[in-house]
C-alpha positions, 0 to 999 in steps of 0.5 A, a space after each residue: 407405886 402401890 399400897 404401902 401397910 406401914 406398921 401402926 406405930 410408925 404411922 402413929 409416930 408420923 402423925 403425932 410428928 405432922 401433929 405438932 408441925 415439925 418440919 421434917 423430911 422423911 429419910 432412912 428405913 422408912 423412906 427406903 422402904 416407900 421407894 422399894 414398896 416394902 423392905 425392913 423398918 427398924 424406925 422413922 429417922 428424919 432430917 428436921 429444918 433447925 430453925 429454933 421455932 421447929 426444934 421448939 415443936 419437935 420438943 412438943 412431939 417427943 415429949 406428946 411420944 413420951 420420948 426418951 433419949 437412947 439407942 435400942 431400948 437402952 434410955 440414956 439418963 446421963 442426958 435431959 434432952 428436954 434442957 438441951 439444944 436438940 441441935 447439939 445431940 445430934 445425931 440422936 435416937 429417942 425410944 417412944 411409945 411409937 417407935 423408935 425416932 433418929 433425929 439428925 439436922 444435917 447428914 453425911 453429904 447433905 447440908 441438911 433440911 434446905 438441900 433435902 426439902 427442894 428434890 423431897 415428895 408429899 406423900 400420903 402414907 395414911 389419912 393425915 400421915 402426908 410426910 415429906 419424904 427424901 428423893 430417891 437421888 437424896 437418900 442414894 446420895 445420904 447414903 454414900 456418906 459417911 453416916 455412924 450407923 445412927 441414924 441410920 442403920 441397916 441390917 446386916 447384909 450377911 448373916 454369920 456361919 452356922 453355930 456362930 450366933 454370940 448366943 449360941 457360943 455364950 450357950 456352949 461355954 455355959 454347957 461346957 462348965 464343970 457344975 458347981 462353978 
């Protein structure tokens, strides 16, 4: 495996999780990029161990990262995640001062952390950042599951035809309107 350069915000986020002794297996875009020696990485997706003390450490790490529950830059102010058991919110996404963190305690196709831990490998991504990374086979198994788009969102496989982007349609509808309306 060659050297993989990751965004410093991703490394900061993973480092914060490790500094708080959160037990987790890295899955999703970052894990796939590690095995593919690069690729599109949108955030950090983890499968944490679900025992209470580990959930407390995860909450502490998220608080240190100034996390807000939400998706794609939109906070969810309706749920106070500080007072809710994260295991009940899972799967969920957090916007942080580093990279977004997607948390799922039991991704489809697995039995959660204990299942993924067995074949995971500890991989050094930077000094002091050595997470457990799900095996390629487990990543494939998770991908085959019927998981929702979050936390394992992927970029679109095909782009829409030229002129079909929603922004272009909106712009076109605005220019065709009669001024003053």
